C-alpha positions, 0 to 999 in steps of 0.5 A: 553417497551422503544419505543423511544430506539427501534426507534432510535437504527437503527440510532445509529448503522448506525451513529456508523458504519459511525464514525468507517469507517471514523476513519479507513480511517483517520488512513490509510490515515496518516500512512506514508510509511517511517514509514512503511518502517523503521518499516518493515526493522528494525524488520528484520535483513539482511540475512547473506547468501543473499549478496544483502539484497534487499527490493523490493518495487513494485507499481501496477497500471492501465495505462488507466487513464479513468478506474482508476483516482486514479492510475494516481495521485498515479503514479505521486507521485510514480515516484517522490518517485522512483526517490528519493529512488531507489538504496538507502540503509535503515538499511542495505537493498538496496531499489529496486523500481519496477512498474507494469502495471496491465491494462491487467487483463487477462495476466498470469504474472499480475494475478500471481503477484497480487495473490502472493502479495495479491493485491485486489485494485489498486493502491497498493504498496507492499514490499518484504524483507527477503521473507516476503510480506508486503502490504502498506495500505494508500493513495499514496501521495508524503508526505506519500512516502517521 
């Protein structure tokens, strides 16, 4: 009936999918971790029976630079964030920063940690506060982590 629409329709779908994927990447690239932390910590209240009230933030990466160049860049940014924020207090929570090398995928402790925290891609950042596990979905850069 409309031959021009039939020929252009697959192209329209492909262009639309690419457009939405770019929007998705832009959103998660510019969602800074300090906003993420403040939202997560302000939405929960410190537990009265937990005397430490810790927010444990863990950075997962691969040490071997040739396998994961993004990990190498993110590790530099993470180290700067960790040096500046480890031990600080935000909304009554003490920030505890940890780093986990996931190079040995056969190590049971690595496999357990990745499965427990629903980590599928590296590098990754997750935070545990009041028993809730929150994964950070954005590019790990100094400006996002500050």
